[in-house]
Every structure is written in structure tokens, then in C-alpha cells.
C-alpha positions as CSV (number, residue, x, y, z in Angstrom):
1,M,0.0,0.0,0.0
2,A,2.8,2.4,0.9
3,S,4.6,1.7,-2.4
4,W,1.5,2.4,-4.4
5,C,1.1,5.8,-2.7
6,V,4.7,6.6,-3.5
7,R,4.2,5.9,-7.2
8,A,1.1,8.0,-7.3
9,V,2.8,10.9,-5.7
10,R,5.7,10.7,-8.2
11,Q,3.4,10.7,-11.3
12,S,1.6,13.7,-9.9
13,Y,5.0,15.4,-9.4
14,Y,6.0,14.8,-13.0
15,V,2.8,16.2,-14.4
16,A,3.1,19.2,-12.2
17,A,6.7,19.7,-13.2
18,S,5.8,19.7,-17.0
19,P,3.2,22.4,-17.6
20,S,4.1,22.6,-21.3
21,L,2.6,19.2,-21.8
22,L,-0.6,20.4,-20.3
23,R,-0.6,23.5,-22.5
24,A,0.3,21.6,-25.7
25,S,-2.4,19.0,-25.5
26,P,-5.4,21.4,-25.8
27,R,-3.6,23.4,-28.6
28,L,-3.1,20.2,-30.7
29,L,-6.7,19.2,-30.1
30,C,-7.9,22.6,-31.2
31,T,-5.8,22.5,-34.4
32,A,-7.0,19.0,-35.4
33,A,-10.6,20.0,-34.8
34,H,-10.1,23.2,-36.9
35,Q,-8.6,21.2,-39.9
36,K,-11.4,18.7,-39.7
37,S,-14.0,21.4,-39.7
38,G,-12.3,23.2,-42.7
39,Q,-12.2,20.1,-44.8
40,G,-15.9,19.5,-44.0
41,A,-16.7,23.1,-45.0
42,E,-15.0,22.6,-48.4
43,E,-16.8,19.4,-49.0
44,D,-20.1,21.1,-48.1
45,Q,-19.3,24.0,-50.4
46,K,-18.6,21.7,-53.3
47,A,-21.7,19.7,-52.5
48,E,-23.8,22.8,-52.2
49,Q,-22.6,24.4,-55.6
50,S,-25.6,26.1,-57.2
51,P,-26.8,25.3,-60.7
52,A,-25.8,28.8,-61.8
53,E,-22.2,28.1,-60.8
54,K,-22.2,24.8,-62.6
55,A,-23.5,26.5,-65.7
56,L,-20.7,29.1,-65.4
57,V,-18.0,26.4,-65.1
58,E,-19.4,24.5,-68.1
59,E,-19.5,27.8,-70.1
60,K,-15.9,28.5,-69.1
61,G,-14.8,25.1,-70.4
62,H,-16.7,25.7,-73.7
63,L,-15.1,29.1,-74.2
64,E,-11.6,27.7,-73.5
65,E,-12.2,25.1,-76.2
66,Q,-13.4,27.7,-78.6
67,L,-10.3,29.9,-77.8
68,K,-8.0,26.9,-78.5
69,E,-9.7,26.2,-81.8
70,V,-9.6,29.8,-82.9
71,T,-5.9,30.1,-81.9
72,D,-5.1,27.0,-83.9
73,K,-6.9,28.3,-87.0
74,Y,-5.2,31.6,-86.7
75,T,-1.7,30.0,-86.5
76,R,-2.5,27.8,-89.5
77,S,-3.7,30.9,-91.4
78,L,-0.5,32.7,-90.6
79,A,1.6,29.8,-91.9
80,D,-0.5,29.6,-95.1
81,M,0.0,33.3,-95.7
82,E,3.7,33.0,-95.2
83,N,3.9,30.1,-97.6
84,L,1.9,32.0,-100.2
85,R,4.1,35.1,-99.8
86,T,7.2,33.0,-100.3
87,R,5.8,31.3,-103.4
88,S,4.6,34.6,-104.8
89,Q,8.0,36.2,-104.2
90,K,9.7,33.2,-106.0
91,M,7.4,33.5,-108.9
92,V,8.1,37.2,-109.3
93,E,11.9,36.5,-109.1
94,D,11.6,33.8,-111.7
95,A,9.5,36.0,-114.0
96,K,12.2,38.7,-113.8
97,K,15.0,36.1,-114.6
98,Y,13.3,34.0,-117.2
99,G,10.8,36.5,-118.6
100,I,13.2,37.2,-121.5
101,Q,13.5,33.5,-122.3
102,G,11.5,33.6,-125.6
103,F,13.4,36.7,-126.7
104,C,16.8,35.1,-125.9
105,K,15.8,32.0,-128.0
106,D,15.2,34.2,-131.0
107,L,18.5,36.0,-130.6
108,L,20.4,32.7,-130.4
109,E,19.7,32.1,-134.0
110,V,21.3,35.5,-134.8
111,A,24.4,34.5,-132.7
112,D,24.6,31.2,-134.6
113,I,24.5,32.9,-138.0
114,L,27.3,35.3,-136.9
115,E,29.4,32.4,-135.7
116,K,28.9,30.5,-138.9
117,A,29.8,33.6,-140.9
118,T,33.1,34.2,-139.1
119,D,34.0,30.5,-139.3
120,S,33.3,30.4,-143.0
121,V,35.9,33.0,-143.9
122,P,39.3,31.5,-144.8
123,K,42.0,32.6,-142.4
124,E,44.6,33.1,-145.2
125,E,42.2,35.5,-146.9
126,V,41.9,37.6,-143.8
127,T,45.6,37.7,-142.9
128,S,46.7,38.6,-146.4
129,Q,46.4,42.1,-147.8
130,K,44.9,41.0,-151.1
131,N,41.3,41.7,-150.1
132,P,41.1,44.5,-147.5
133,H,37.4,44.8,-147.9
134,L,36.9,41.2,-146.8
135,K,39.2,41.8,-143.9
136,N,37.1,44.8,-142.8
137,L,33.9,42.8,-143.2
138,Y,35.4,39.9,-141.1
139,D,36.6,42.3,-138.4
140,G,33.1,43.8,-138.2
141,L,31.5,40.4,-137.9
142,V,33.9,39.4,-135.1
143,M,33.2,42.7,-133.2
144,T,29.4,42.1,-133.6
145,E,29.7,38.6,-132.3
146,T,31.8,39.7,-129.3
147,Q,29.4,42.5,-128.5
148,I,26.3,40.2,-128.6
149,Q,28.0,37.7,-126.3
150,K,28.7,40.6,-123.8
151,V,25.0,41.5,-123.9
152,F,24.1,37.9,-123.4
153,A,26.4,37.7,-120.3
154,K,24.9,40.9,-118.9
155,H,21.4,39.3,-118.8
156,G,22.7,35.9,-117.5
157,L,22.9,34.1,-120.8
158,F,26.0,32.1,-121.3
159,K,27.3,29.8,-124.0
160,L,27.3,26.0,-123.4
161,N,30.2,24.6,-125.3
162,P,31.3,21.2,-123.9
163,D,35.0,20.4,-124.3
164,G,36.0,17.1,-125.9
165,G,36.1,14.4,-123.4
166,Q,33.5,15.9,-121.1
167,K,31.0,13.3,-119.8
168,F,27.6,13.4,-121.5
169,D,25.0,15.2,-119.5
170,P,21.4,14.7,-120.7
171,Y,20.3,17.9,-118.9
172,E,22.8,20.0,-120.9
173,H,23.5,18.0,-124.1
174,E,21.5,16.4,-126.8
175,A,23.0,13.4,-128.5
176,L,22.7,13.4,-132.3
177,F,24.6,10.1,-132.7
178,H,26.7,7.5,-130.9
179,A,29.9,6.3,-132.6
180,P,33.2,4.7,-131.6
181,V,35.9,7.4,-131.6
182,E,39.5,6.7,-131.2
183,G,41.0,8.2,-128.0
184,K,37.6,9.0,-126.5
185,E,36.1,7.1,-123.6
186,P,32.6,5.7,-124.0
187,G,29.9,8.1,-122.7
188,T,31.9,11.2,-123.3
189,V,31.3,14.1,-125.8
190,A,33.3,13.4,-129.0
191,I,32.2,16.4,-131.1
192,V,30.0,19.5,-130.8
193,T,27.9,20.3,-133.8
194,K,26.0,23.2,-132.2
195,V,26.7,25.1,-129.0
196,G,24.0,25.4,-126.3
197,Y,23.1,28.2,-123.9
198,K,22.1,28.6,-120.3
199,L,20.0,31.3,-118.8
200,H,20.7,31.9,-115.1
201,G,21.9,28.4,-114.7
202,R,18.9,26.8,-116.5
203,T,19.5,25.1,-119.8
204,L,17.8,27.2,-122.5
205,R,19.1,25.2,-125.4
206,P,21.1,22.0,-125.1
207,A,24.3,21.6,-127.0
208,L,24.0,19.2,-130.0
209,V,26.8,16.7,-129.6
210,G,28.1,13.3,-130.8
211,V,28.8,10.8,-128.1
212,A,31.6,8.3,-128.1
213,K,30.7,4.6,-127.5
214,A,32.7,1.4,-127.1
215,P,33.8,-0.2,-130.4
């Protein structure tokens, strides 16, 4: 009996010596009760949401979907307009570059005639002083041919004259015949019968050539 009384007195002493424990316990209980009541209030608020608020939430979702759809259409329209602008700009640039294509083709015939005229004059007749009138005529033809080639180069038109031994290119050459030629590799240009022309890197008229083949 005496020992039980001693233990009871000790426990009472420990509780009295620790007032913080006594103060903390009510505070913790109050916090837990407040949190529980707050969660319950939120659940009640969600459960008690009025029909008008539900309609507003649905309307908000609908408007957000419409906004997303309109934004996507606007972005696609901007991309289409940019592509159209790029294509239009390229078409304008090509029209400036190749708009004279038909005119150049007509002038090529004139250049061919001048070249044939100068090549048909015998060199010995030009170098000698027997016929000064022929020499003057020849010099005039050469000057005219040189000037027309300068005009061609000014507008991006250049002569396409493949050298012997160059590999045959179907985009730049047109084969008139295939024949075995001594000293020429098969598939290379053996002879040029008519020069071609390029306009700004695009073949305007292919060169007419003969192609070497294996014997």
C-alpha cells in the first residue's frame, strides 16, 4: 500500500513539473478540430454548388475550347499566308529572270549565224592584204559577235560549249549520234555540232553533240 502511494505521488509530481505538456495538448486538439471542420466546410461547399455556378463552369470550359480552336486556326492561317508570300516572291523573281527566255531564244539564231559567218571566212584570206574589204567585213562580224556575247552575259545568258572528253549530261547535251571514236572514252562528248546556252543556270538550249561509244 505504501509503495502504491509513493508511485502516485511521483506521477503527480512529473505532471506538475511539466506544464508545457498540459498546454500543448489542448492546442493540438484545437488544431486538429479546426482542420477537420475546414475540410468538412470545403466538401459542403462543393456539394452545395448552385446550378448557376455549374453553368458558369461549363460555359468557361466551352469558351476555353473555342479559344484553343480559334488560336489553332489563326496559327495555320499565318503559316499559309507566309507560304503564299514565299511562293509569290519566288514567282516574281523567276519572272524577272526568265521572262526574256523567248526573246533570248530568238537571238540565239542570230548568234549562230554570226558564228557561222566568221567561221566560213578562210584565215589566209583575212591575214593577207589581197582583199582589204573582206578583212574589214570579217573584223566587223567578229566585233558584232563579241558584243552580242557581252549582252548575253549581262542578262545571265552564257554559251554552253562542252569540251572534248566531257561526260555526256542529258540535262545540258542532246546526243545526235553515238559512234566509236579513237582516243575517247565511251559516254563522253566526242564532237559538238551546235553550241548550247544557259539562262541563269537553267538550260535554255542543249548543245548538240556526238557521243563516243565502245567499239
